[in-house]
N, CA, C and O atoms as a GROMACS GRO file, in nm:
protein
  300
    1UNK      N    1   0.488   2.947  -1.024
    1UNK     CA    2   0.413   3.030  -0.934
    1UNK      C    3   0.509   3.090  -0.832
    1UNK      O    4   0.578   3.017  -0.760
    2UNK      N    5   0.512   3.218  -0.825
    2UNK     CA    6   0.600   3.287  -0.731
    2UNK      C    7   0.525   3.316  -0.602
    2UNK      O    8   0.402   3.312  -0.598
    3UNK      N    9   0.600   3.344  -0.498
    3UNK     CA   10   0.540   3.378  -0.370
    3UNK      C   11   0.562   3.269  -0.268
    3UNK      O   12   0.623   3.166  -0.297
    4UNK      N   13   0.511   3.292  -0.149
    4UNK     CA   14   0.528   3.197  -0.040
    4UNK      C   15   0.451   3.069  -0.067
    4UNK      O   16   0.338   3.071  -0.114
    5UNK      N   17   0.516   2.956  -0.037
    5UNK     CA   18   0.455   2.826  -0.055
    5UNK      C   19   0.472   2.744   0.071
    5UNK      O   20   0.566   2.765   0.148
    6UNK      N   21   0.380   2.653   0.092
    6UNK     CA   22   0.392   2.556   0.200
    6UNK      C   23   0.408   2.420   0.134
    6UNK      O   24   0.325   2.379   0.052
    7UNK      N   25   0.516   2.350   0.169
    7UNK     CA   26   0.545   2.220   0.110
    7UNK      C   27   0.532   2.115   0.221
    7UNK      O   28   0.596   2.127   0.326
    8UNK      N   29   0.450   2.014   0.196
    8UNK     CA   30   0.435   1.902   0.289
    8UNK      C   31   0.484   1.777   0.217
    8UNK      O   32   0.444   1.748   0.104
    9UNK      N   33   0.572   1.705   0.284
    9UNK     CA   34   0.633   1.587   0.225
    9UNK      C   35   0.593   1.465   0.307
    9UNK      O   36   0.606   1.464   0.429
   10UNK      N   37   0.545   1.363   0.237
   10UNK     CA   38   0.511   1.237   0.303
   10UNK      C   39   0.571   1.123   0.222
   10UNK      O   40   0.620   1.146   0.111
   11UNK      N   41   0.569   1.003   0.273
   11UNK     CA   42   0.621   0.890   0.195
   11UNK      C   43   0.542   0.864   0.067
   11UNK      O   44   0.592   0.796  -0.023
   12UNK      N   45   0.420   0.918   0.056
   12UNK     CA   46   0.336   0.895  -0.062
   12UNK      C   47   0.345   1.007  -0.165
   12UNK      O   48   0.334   0.982  -0.285
   13UNK      N   49   0.366   1.132  -0.118
   13UNK     CA   50   0.354   1.244  -0.212
   13UNK      C   51   0.424   1.368  -0.160
   13UNK      O   52   0.471   1.376  -0.047
   14UNK      N   53   0.429   1.466  -0.251
   14UNK     CA   54   0.473   1.601  -0.216
   14UNK      C   55   0.354   1.693  -0.244
   14UNK      O   56   0.294   1.688  -0.351
   15UNK      N   57   0.321   1.776  -0.147
   15UNK     CA   58   0.205   1.865  -0.158
   15UNK      C   59   0.255   2.009  -0.148
   15UNK      O   60   0.325   2.045  -0.053
   16UNK      N   61   0.219   2.090  -0.246
   16UNK     CA   62   0.259   2.230  -0.248
   16UNK      C   63   0.134   2.316  -0.247
   16UNK      O   64   0.046   2.301  -0.332
   17UNK      N   65   0.127   2.407  -0.150
   17UNK     CA   66   0.012   2.495  -0.138
   17UNK      C   67   0.056   2.641  -0.143
   17UNK      O   68   0.157   2.678  -0.084
   18UNK      N   69  -0.020   2.721  -0.214
   18UNK     CA   70  -0.005   2.866  -0.214
   18UNK      C   71  -0.142   2.924  -0.186
   18UNK      O   72  -0.240   2.851  -0.171
   19UNK      N   73  -0.150   3.053  -0.180
   19UNK     CA   74  -0.279   3.117  -0.157
   19UNK      C   75  -0.372   3.084  -0.274
   19UNK      O   76  -0.351   3.132  -0.386
   20UNK      N   77  -0.473   3.003  -0.249
   20UNK     CA   78  -0.572   2.972  -0.351
   20UNK      C   79  -0.537   2.856  -0.443
   20UNK      O   80  -0.613   2.830  -0.537
   21UNK      N   81  -0.426   2.785  -0.421
   21UNK     CA   82  -0.388   2.675  -0.509
   21UNK      C   83  -0.320   2.565  -0.430
   21UNK      O   84  -0.242   2.592  -0.338
   22UNK      N   85  -0.352   2.441  -0.466
   22UNK     CA   86  -0.289   2.326  -0.401
   22UNK      C   87  -0.257   2.222  -0.508
   22UNK      O   88  -0.338   2.195  -0.597
   23UNK      N   89  -0.138   2.163  -0.498
   23UNK     CA   90  -0.095   2.060  -0.592
   23UNK      C   91  -0.039   1.942  -0.514
   23UNK      O   92   0.047   1.959  -0.427
   24UNK      N   93  -0.088   1.823  -0.545
   24UNK     CA   94  -0.037   1.701  -0.482
   24UNK      C   95   0.020   1.613  -0.591
   24UNK      O   96  -0.049   1.579  -0.688
   25UNK      N   97   0.147   1.575  -0.574
   25UNK     CA   98   0.215   1.491  -0.673
   25UNK      C   99   0.264   1.365  -0.603
   25UNK      O  100   0.340   1.372  -0.507
   26UNK      N  101   0.221   1.250  -0.653
   26UNK     CA  102   0.269   1.124  -0.598
   26UNK      C  103   0.413   1.102  -0.642
   26UNK      O  104   0.451   1.137  -0.754
   27UNK      N  105   0.493   1.043  -0.554
   27UNK     CA  106   0.634   1.021  -0.585
   27UNK      C  107   0.653   0.934  -0.708
   27UNK      O  108   0.753   0.948  -0.778
   28UNK      N  109   0.558   0.846  -0.737
   28UNK     CA  110   0.575   0.755  -0.850
   28UNK      C  111   0.581   0.828  -0.984
   28UNK      O  112   0.631   0.772  -1.082
   29UNK      N  113   0.532   0.952  -0.990
   29UNK     CA  114   0.538   1.027  -1.115
   29UNK      C  115   0.658   1.122  -1.123
   29UNK      O  116   0.680   1.186  -1.226
   30UNK      N  117   0.735   1.130  -1.015
   30UNK     CA  118   0.855   1.215  -1.014
   30UNK      C  119   0.962   1.149  -1.100
   30UNK      O  120   0.992   1.031  -1.083
   31UNK      N  121   1.019   1.225  -1.193
   31UNK     CA  122   1.120   1.172  -1.285
   31UNK      C  123   1.258   1.164  -1.220
   31UNK      O  124   1.329   1.065  -1.237
   32UNK      N  125   1.294   1.268  -1.146
   32UNK     CA  126   1.426   1.270  -1.082
   32UNK      C  127   1.431   1.382  -0.979
   32UNK      O  128   1.345   1.470  -0.974
   33UNK      N  129   1.534   1.374  -0.896
   33UNK     CA  130   1.561   1.481  -0.800
   33UNK      C  131   1.708   1.517  -0.812
   33UNK      O  132   1.795   1.430  -0.810
   34UNK      N  133   1.734   1.646  -0.825
   34UNK     CA  134   1.871   1.696  -0.833
   34UNK      C  135   1.896   1.779  -0.708
   34UNK      O  136   1.807   1.848  -0.658
   35UNK      N  137   2.019   1.772  -0.660
   35UNK     CA  138   2.055   1.845  -0.539
   35UNK      C  139   2.175   1.934  -0.568
   35UNK      O  140   2.274   1.891  -0.626
   36UNK      N  141   2.165   2.061  -0.525
   36UNK     CA  142   2.278   2.152  -0.530
   36UNK      C  143   2.313   2.188  -0.387
   36UNK      O  144   2.253   2.135  -0.293
   37UNK      N  145   2.407   2.275  -0.369
   37UNK     CA  146   2.445   2.314  -0.233
   37UNK      C  147   2.333   2.387  -0.161
   37UNK      O  148   2.330   2.390  -0.038
   38UNK      N  149   2.240   2.448  -0.235
   38UNK     CA  150   2.136   2.529  -0.172
   38UNK      C  151   1.993   2.481  -0.198
   38UNK      O  152   1.900   2.525  -0.129
   39UNK      N  153   1.973   2.392  -0.298
   39UNK     CA  154   1.837   2.355  -0.339
   39UNK      C  155   1.823   2.207  -0.371
   39UNK      O  156   1.920   2.137  -0.400
   40UNK      N  157   1.695   2.162  -0.364
   40UNK     CA  158   1.654   2.036  -0.425
   40UNK      C  159   1.562   2.073  -0.541
   40UNK      O  160   1.477   2.161  -0.527
   41UNK      N  161   1.578   2.007  -0.654
   41UNK     CA  162   1.491   2.023  -0.769
   41UNK      C  163   1.418   1.891  -0.788
   41UNK      O  164   1.480   1.790  -0.820
   42UNK      N  165   1.287   1.891  -0.769
   42UNK     CA  166   1.206   1.771  -0.782
   42UNK      C  167   1.139   1.778  -0.919
   42UNK      O  168   1.040   1.850  -0.937
   43UNK      N  169   1.192   1.704  -1.016
   43UNK     CA  170   1.145   1.712  -1.154
   43UNK      C  171   1.023   1.624  -1.176
   43UNK      O  172   1.025   1.503  -1.150
   44UNK      N  173   0.917   1.687  -1.225
   44UNK     CA  174   0.795   1.618  -1.263
   44UNK      C  175   0.804   1.576  -1.410
   44UNK      O  176   0.751   1.472  -1.449
   45UNK      N  177   0.869   1.656  -1.488
   45UNK     CA  178   0.906   1.622  -1.626
   45UNK      C  179   1.032   1.700  -1.660
   45UNK      O  180   1.094   1.760  -1.572
   46UNK      N  181   1.071   1.700  -1.786
   46UNK     CA  182   1.198   1.763  -1.824
   46UNK      C  183   1.202   1.914  -1.799
   46UNK      O  184   1.310   1.970  -1.780
   47UNK      N  185   1.088   1.980  -1.799
   47UNK     CA  186   1.085   2.126  -1.786
   47UNK      C  187   1.013   2.177  -1.662
   47UNK      O  188   1.006   2.298  -1.640
   48UNK      N  189   0.959   2.088  -1.581
   48UNK     CA  190   0.881   2.129  -1.465
   48UNK      C  191   0.939   2.067  -1.339
   48UNK      O  192   0.955   1.945  -1.331
   49UNK      N  193   0.971   2.152  -1.241
   49UNK     CA  194   1.027   2.102  -1.116
   49UNK      C  195   0.980   2.188  -0.999
   49UNK      O  196   0.961   2.308  -1.012
   50UNK      N  197   0.962   2.123  -0.884
   50UNK     CA  198   0.946   2.196  -0.760
   50UNK      C  199   1.087   2.232  -0.714
   50UNK      O  200   1.177   2.148  -0.716
   51UNK      N  201   1.106   2.355  -0.674
   51UNK     CA  202   1.236   2.400  -0.624
   51UNK      C  203   1.222   2.419  -0.474
   51UNK      O  204   1.146   2.503  -0.427
   52UNK      N  205   1.299   2.340  -0.400
   52UNK     CA  206   1.289   2.343  -0.254
   52UNK      C  207   1.421   2.393  -0.196
   52UNK      O  208   1.522   2.323  -0.202
   53UNK      N  209   1.422   2.514  -0.141
   53UNK     CA  210   1.545   2.564  -0.078
   53UNK      C  211   1.579   2.482   0.046
   53UNK      O  212   1.491   2.451   0.127
   54UNK      N  213   1.704   2.447   0.060
   54UNK     CA  214   1.745   2.369   0.177
   54UNK      C  215   1.723   2.446   0.307
   54UNK      O  216   1.698   2.386   0.412
   55UNK      N  217   1.734   2.578   0.301
   55UNK     CA  218   1.715   2.657   0.423
   55UNK      C  219   1.567   2.670   0.462
   55UNK      O  220   1.536   2.734   0.563
   56UNK      N  221   1.476   2.609   0.384
   56UNK     CA  222   1.335   2.614   0.419
   56UNK      C  223   1.294   2.503   0.515
   56UNK      O  224   1.182   2.506   0.568
   57UNK      N  225   1.382   2.406   0.538
   57UNK     CA  226   1.352   2.301   0.635
   57UNK      C  227   1.362   2.360   0.775
   57UNK      O  228   1.445   2.448   0.800
   58UNK      N  229   1.279   2.312   0.865
   58UNK     CA  230   1.276   2.367   1.002
   58UNK      C  231   1.410   2.352   1.073
   58UNK      O  232   1.453   2.439   1.148
   59UNK      N  233   1.477   2.237   1.046
   59UNK     CA  234   1.605   2.211   1.111
   59UNK      C  235   1.682   2.107   1.031
   59UNK      O  236   1.634   2.058   0.928
   60UNK      N  237   1.802   2.074   1.078
   60UNK     CA  238   1.885   1.975   1.008
   60UNK      C  239   1.821   1.838   1.005
   60UNK      O  240   1.838   1.764   0.908
   61UNK      N  241   1.747   1.804   1.110
   61UNK     CA  242   1.679   1.674   1.112
   61UNK      C  243   1.577   1.663   0.999
   61UNK      O  244   1.567   1.559   0.935
   62UNK      N  245   1.502   1.770   0.975
   62UNK     CA  246   1.405   1.770   0.865
   62UNK      C  247   1.472   1.753   0.731
   62UNK      O  248   1.423   1.680   0.645
   63UNK      N  249   1.584   1.819   0.713
   63UNK     CA  250   1.661   1.807   0.589
   63UNK      C  251   1.711   1.664   0.572
   63UNK      O  252   1.702   1.608   0.463
   64UNK      N  253   1.763   1.604   0.677
   64UNK     CA  254   1.813   1.466   0.670
   64UNK      C  255   1.700   1.366   0.647
   64UNK      O  256   1.718   1.268   0.576
   65UNK      N  257   1.584   1.390   0.706
   65UNK     CA  258   1.469   1.303   0.682
   65UNK      C  259   1.427   1.307   0.536
   65UNK      O  260   1.394   1.203   0.478
   66UNK      N  261   1.429   1.425   0.475
   66UNK     CA  262   1.396   1.438   0.334
   66UNK      C  263   1.498   1.361   0.250
   66UNK      O  264   1.460   1.286   0.159
   67UNK      N  265   1.626   1.378   0.278
   67UNK     CA  266   1.729   1.306   0.204
   67UNK      C  267   1.712   1.155   0.218
   67UNK      O  268   1.726   1.081   0.120
   68UNK      N  269   1.682   1.109   0.339
   68UNK     CA  270   1.662   0.966   0.361
   68UNK      C  271   1.542   0.914   0.283
   68UNK      O  272   1.546   0.804   0.228
   69UNK      N  273   1.435   0.992   0.279
   69UNK     CA  274   1.316   0.951   0.202
   69UNK      C  275   1.350   0.940   0.054
   69UNK      O  276   1.307   0.846  -0.013
   70UNK      N  277   1.427   1.035   0.002
   70UNK     CA  278   1.465   1.031  -0.140
   70UNK      C  279   1.550   0.906  -0.168
   70UNK      O  280   1.538   0.845  -0.274
   71UNK      N  281   1.636   0.871  -0.074
   71UNK     CA  282   1.717   0.751  -0.089
   71UNK      C  283   1.630   0.626  -0.088
   71UNK      O  284   1.646   0.537  -0.172
   72UNK      N  285   1.535   0.620   0.007
   72UNK     CA  286   1.445   0.505   0.016
   72UNK      C  287   1.358   0.491  -0.108
   72UNK      O  288   1.329   0.379  -0.151
   73UNK      N  289   1.316   0.604  -0.165
   73UNK     CA  290   1.232   0.600  -0.286
   73UNK      C  291   1.314   0.580  -0.412
   73UNK      O  292   1.259   0.562  -0.521
   74UNK      N  293   1.447   0.583  -0.397
   74UNK     CA  294   1.540   0.564  -0.508
   74UNK      C  295   1.519   0.669  -0.617
   74UNK      O  296   1.511   0.638  -0.736
   75UNK      N  297   1.509   0.796  -0.572
   75UNK     CA  298   1.490   0.907  -0.667
   75UNK      C  299   1.619   0.984  -0.684
   75UNK      O  300   1.623   1.081  -0.760
   0.00000   0.00000   0.00000
């Protein structure tokens, strides 16, 4: 789905909302997370991933909190 998205991250799940659509994925079903210099790829299966640009975090603290959560969840 292209276009603007709102991503909410909690210790339980990742929630992605667009105009007229909402998806909530519990971390327990996430297969892996890959990190590049500009993005996080949150893989739900081998061919489906949420793509989260690093520059979409409000600040460096938000980015570090996300990284810490991924470490704690061992993803």
